[in-house]
C-alpha positions as CSV (number, residue, x, y, z in Angstrom):
1,X,87.9,140.4,67.2
2,X,90.8,138.1,66.4
3,X,92.4,139.9,69.4
4,X,89.3,139.1,71.7
5,X,89.7,135.2,71.0
6,X,93.4,135.1,71.3
7,X,92.6,137.2,75.2
8,X,90.1,134.4,75.2
9,X,92.6,131.9,74.3
10,X,95.4,133.0,76.5
11,X,93.0,133.6,79.9
12,X,91.6,129.8,79.3
13,X,95.5,128.6,79.8
14,X,96.4,130.3,82.1
15,X,93.3,128.9,84.3
16,X,94.0,125.7,83.0
17,X,98.0,125.8,84.1
18,X,96.4,127.0,88.5
19,X,93.8,124.9,88.4
20,X,96.9,121.9,87.7
21,X,98.8,123.9,90.3
22,X,96.3,123.8,92.3
23,X,95.4,120.3,92.3
24,X,98.7,118.9,93.2
25,X,98.6,119.9,97.1
26,X,101.5,118.8,99.4
27,X,100.3,115.0,100.3
28,X,102.9,115.0,103.4
29,X,105.2,112.3,101.8
30,X,105.9,113.4,98.1
31,X,104.1,112.8,94.8
32,X,107.8,112.2,94.1
33,X,109.2,110.7,97.3
34,X,112.4,107.8,96.9
35,X,110.0,105.9,98.4
36,X,106.9,105.7,95.5
37,X,107.1,102.3,93.6
38,X,107.0,98.9,95.1
39,X,109.8,97.6,97.4
40,X,110.6,94.4,98.6
41,X,110.9,92.8,102.0
42,X,113.7,90.3,103.1
43,X,110.4,87.9,104.6
44,X,109.1,87.9,101.8
45,X,106.6,90.3,101.0
46,X,106.2,93.3,98.7
47,X,105.0,96.4,99.4
48,X,103.5,99.4,97.1
49,X,104.4,103.1,98.5
50,X,102.4,105.9,97.4
51,X,103.5,109.4,99.2
52,X,102.5,109.3,102.6
53,X,101.4,105.5,102.7
54,X,102.5,102.1,101.4
55,X,100.2,98.8,100.8
56,X,101.0,95.1,101.0
57,X,101.1,94.0,97.5
58,X,101.9,90.5,98.8
59,X,101.9,88.4,101.4
60,X,104.6,86.2,101.4
61,X,106.4,85.3,105.1
62,X,104.6,82.6,107.1
63,X,103.6,84.8,110.1
64,X,102.4,87.2,107.8
65,X,100.3,84.9,105.8
66,X,99.2,82.8,108.9
67,X,97.4,86.7,109.7
68,X,95.9,86.5,106.2
69,X,94.1,83.0,106.9
70,X,93.0,84.9,109.8
71,X,91.2,87.3,108.0
72,X,93.4,90.2,109.9
73,X,94.9,91.1,107.0
74,X,94.4,91.5,103.2
75,X,97.1,92.7,100.0
76,X,96.0,96.4,100.1
77,X,96.6,97.0,103.5
78,X,97.9,99.8,105.5
79,X,101.9,98.7,105.9
80,X,102.6,101.5,106.8
81,X,100.8,104.8,107.2
82,X,101.2,108.7,108.2
83,X,105.1,109.2,106.2
84,X,106.4,112.6,106.8
85,X,109.7,113.1,105.6
86,X,112.5,114.1,108.7
87,X,115.8,114.5,106.8
88,X,117.7,113.6,103.0
89,X,116.6,110.1,103.5
90,X,114.9,109.3,106.6
91,X,111.4,109.5,107.3
92,X,108.7,108.9,110.1
93,X,106.5,107.0,110.2
94,X,103.9,104.3,111.8
95,X,104.6,100.5,110.6
96,X,101.4,98.2,111.1
97,X,103.8,94.6,112.8
98,X,101.9,92.3,114.6
99,X,101.6,90.2,118.2
100,X,100.3,86.6,119.1
101,X,98.4,87.7,114.8
102,X,96.9,90.7,115.4
103,X,97.9,93.8,113.9
104,X,98.6,96.7,115.8
105,X,100.4,100.1,114.1
106,X,103.8,101.9,115.9
107,X,105.1,103.5,115.2
108,X,108.7,103.7,113.5
109,X,111.5,105.3,111.4
110,X,112.2,105.0,107.7
111,X,116.6,105.3,106.6
112,X,116.9,105.2,102.3
113,X,120.4,103.7,102.3
114,X,122.8,106.3,99.6
115,X,122.4,104.8,97.0
116,X,118.4,104.7,97.0
117,X,117.9,101.1,96.7
118,X,117.5,99.6,99.8
119,X,115.4,101.1,102.8
120,X,115.2,99.6,106.8
121,X,112.6,100.1,108.3
122,X,112.7,100.6,111.8
123,X,110.8,100.1,115.2
124,X,110.5,103.7,117.1
125,X,109.0,101.8,120.5
126,X,110.5,98.4,120.1
127,X,113.5,98.4,121.5
128,X,115.0,94.9,120.6
129,X,112.9,94.7,116.8
130,X,116.0,94.5,113.6
131,X,114.9,96.5,111.4
132,X,113.8,95.0,108.1
133,X,115.0,96.0,104.8
134,X,113.6,96.3,101.6
135,X,114.8,96.2,98.7
136,X,113.8,97.8,95.0
């Protein structure tokens, strides 16, 4: 009887571990991505990365404030999406930009500094766009 109870307990333990691994699927950006966390933009906006997207946590830059006032963006809306690692310190993504205070998506590249404390986001579609810098 004791042997059966131990065996049943072992089977339950293995099943729990197996289900835990199955629930941790690959989200593309990775649950342990070095991008995950809060980043402070040079323009005053704050974004939070989690997996393969980033959302607005604070909107402080004058242009984005105007976009928010017009009802075209809100706290919690995505700033970047479809983040996919393409190198040790690089990711491709779609970054939300704007034209005439109307937000739209642009293909972009994220590059992290070697020390992991800064990232630069640059459009791969707009040649004259300067990179936007974010720090931890």
